[in-house]
C-alpha positions as CSV (number, residue, x, y, z in Angstrom):
1,M,8.9,-14.1,-13.9
2,Q,5.7,-15.1,-12.0
3,V,7.0,-13.3,-8.9
4,F,7.2,-10.0,-10.8
5,K,3.8,-10.5,-12.5
6,L,2.1,-11.2,-9.1
7,A,4.0,-8.3,-7.5
8,V,2.6,-6.0,-10.2
9,I,-1.0,-7.4,-9.6
10,Y,-0.6,-7.0,-5.8
11,F,0.7,-3.4,-6.3
12,A,-2.1,-2.6,-8.7
13,I,-4.9,-3.9,-6.5
14,V,-3.6,-2.0,-3.4
15,F,-2.7,1.2,-5.3
16,G,-6.1,1.2,-6.9
17,A,-7.9,0.8,-3.6
18,G,-5.7,3.5,-2.1
19,F,-6.4,5.8,-5.0
20,V,-10.1,5.4,-4.6
21,L,-10.0,5.8,-0.8
22,G,-7.6,8.7,-1.1
23,F,-10.1,10.5,-3.4
24,I,-12.9,9.9,-0.9
25,R,-10.7,10.9,2.0
26,V,-9.6,14.2,0.5
27,L,-12.9,15.3,-1.0
28,L,-15.5,13.9,1.4
29,V,-14.0,13.1,4.8
30,A,-11.1,15.5,5.5
31,P,-13.2,18.6,5.1
32,H,-15.4,17.4,8.0
33,V,-12.9,15.8,10.4
34,G,-9.5,17.1,9.4
35,T,-6.6,15.6,7.5
36,R,-5.1,13.6,10.3
37,M,-8.4,12.0,11.3
38,A,-9.3,11.3,7.7
39,E,-5.9,9.6,7.2
40,L,-6.3,7.5,10.4
41,L,-9.8,6.5,9.3
42,E,-8.5,5.3,6.0
43,M,-5.8,3.1,7.4
44,P,-7.9,0.2,8.6
45,L,-9.6,0.1,5.2
46,M,-6.2,0.0,3.5
47,L,-5.1,-2.8,5.9
48,I,-8.1,-4.8,4.7
49,A,-7.3,-4.1,1.1
50,I,-3.7,-5.2,1.6
51,G,-4.7,-8.4,3.4
52,L,-7.2,-9.3,0.7
53,A,-4.8,-8.5,-2.1
54,A,-2.0,-10.5,-0.5
55,R,-4.3,-13.4,0.1
56,W,-5.4,-13.4,-3.5
57,V,-1.8,-13.2,-4.8
58,R,-0.8,-16.0,-2.4
59,Q,-3.6,-18.2,-3.6
60,H,-2.6,-17.7,-7.3
61,A,1.2,-18.2,-6.7
62,D,2.7,-21.4,-8.0
63,F,5.4,-21.1,-5.3
64,T,5.3,-21.2,-1.6
65,N,8.9,-20.5,-0.5
66,S,9.4,-17.6,1.8
67,W,12.1,-15.9,-0.3
68,S,9.8,-15.6,-3.4
69,L,7.0,-14.2,-1.3
70,F,9.3,-11.8,0.5
71,S,10.7,-10.7,-2.9
72,L,7.2,-10.2,-4.3
73,G,6.4,-7.8,-1.4
74,L,9.6,-5.9,-1.9
75,I,9.0,-5.5,-5.6
76,A,5.4,-4.4,-5.0
77,L,6.7,-1.9,-2.4
78,G,9.2,-0.4,-5.0
79,L,6.3,-0.1,-7.5
80,L,4.1,1.6,-4.9
81,L,6.8,4.1,-3.9
82,L,7.4,5.0,-7.6
83,A,3.6,5.4,-8.1
84,E,3.4,7.6,-4.9
85,I,6.1,9.8,-6.4
86,A,4.5,9.9,-9.8
87,V,1.1,10.9,-8.3
88,G,2.7,13.4,-6.0
89,M,4.6,15.1,-8.8
90,G,1.9,14.8,-11.4
91,L,-1.3,15.6,-9.5
92,R,-0.1,17.5,-6.5
93,G,3.0,19.3,-7.9
94,L,5.3,17.9,-5.1
95,S,8.9,17.0,-5.4
96,P,9.9,13.3,-5.2
97,T,10.9,13.8,-1.5
98,E,7.8,15.7,-0.6
99,S,5.7,12.9,-2.2
100,L,7.1,10.4,0.3
101,I,7.3,12.5,3.4
102,N,4.2,12.8,5.7
103,P,4.8,15.7,8.1
104,D,2.1,14.5,10.5
105,P,3.9,12.6,13.4
106,V,0.9,10.4,14.0
107,S,-0.6,9.5,10.6
108,G,2.9,9.7,9.1
109,T,4.3,7.1,11.4
110,I,1.3,4.8,10.8
111,Y,1.7,5.4,7.0
112,Y,5.3,4.2,7.1
113,I,4.3,1.2,9.2
114,M,1.6,0.4,6.7
115,L,4.3,0.4,3.9
116,G,6.2,-2.2,5.8
117,V,3.0,-4.2,6.4
118,F,2.3,-4.0,2.6
119,A,5.8,-5.2,1.8
120,L,5.7,-8.1,4.3
121,M,2.0,-9.3,4.0
122,P,2.5,-11.9,1.2
123,W,5.3,-13.5,3.3
124,L,3.4,-13.1,6.6
125,L,0.5,-15.0,5.1
126,T,2.8,-18.1,4.9
127,R,3.0,-17.9,8.7
128,V,-0.7,-17.4,9.4
129,R,-3.4,-19.6,8.0
130,L,-6.4,-17.5,6.9
């Protein structure tokens, strides 16, 4: 049960950061530099948010085994994808598929890599001492 609880917290921290940064990106940055550049500028900030959130979750976990931390990341990824679909449908009027597809070949590829990093970060922190 603690794995699920921490996965929800991990998801909430990163989703909250992404929501705020996305708001800033769309309203303030993209009109000046374009959508692709705004998305690319947002990625390092999201990587920092992911790292800090994963580190916090890792410090508050009563477990250290790799499988639990890997599971935590996968559960959080599932929650994140559901939230992306909900926001895409609710706020942007997109279909579930459109909510998860980024047509830009550059920022889209990096977005999908970032999803993988998000899922793996709690587990990766067992391999790297920060």
